[in-house]
N, C-alpha and C positions, 0 to 999 in steps of 0.2 A: 867042727865044720867038716863036711864031707870033702873028700879029695877033689871031686869035680868042682865043687864050689870054690875051693882055693885056687885051682887051676884057672878057671874062667875069670876069677877076680884078679889074679895076677896078669892075665892077658889083657883084661880091661884096663888095668892100671898102666900097663905099657903103652896101650893105644892112646889113653888120655894124655900121657906125658909126651907122646909123639905128635899130638895135635889132631888125632883122628877121633874126634868127639862122638860122631855117630856110631862108629864101630865100638868105642868104649861103652856107650850107653847100651848097645845091643848085648855086649858081653856081660855087663853088670846085670842086666835083666836075666840073662841065662843063668848066671851064678846064683842070684838071690831069689828069683821066683821059684825055682825048683826046690830050694831049701826053705821056702816059706819064711823068708827073712825080709818082710816088707820095710821095716824100719831101716835096715842097712841099705836096701835098694834105694829108698828115698834119699838117704844121706849121699850115696854115690851119685845119684842123678842130679842132686843139687850141685855137686862138684863139677859135673859135666856142664850143667847149665851156666855155672859161673865162668867156665872156660869159653863158653859161647856168648858171654855177656848178655844173658837172658835173665835179668833180675827178677821178673815176675815168677819165672819157673824156679829160680833159686829159693825165693820166699815160699812158694807152694810146697816144694819138696822138703825144705827145712821145717816148715810148719807141721807137715805130716810126720816127719822124723821125730819131732819133739812131743807129739801127742802120746 
């Protein structure tokens, strides 16, 4: 993993744990889109959606992650 990917991922994780889901999603996108890691992005966005209690989004992202 590139250093920037790790940094943005850690920042996203901190925001997710702090309840700032929208900022966490933005940072996860920044971390994994640049690294062309679509599967990891879908996994993390499923976690964000779970925090927001958006079950349809959780299923969509987990489905994409598992493909």
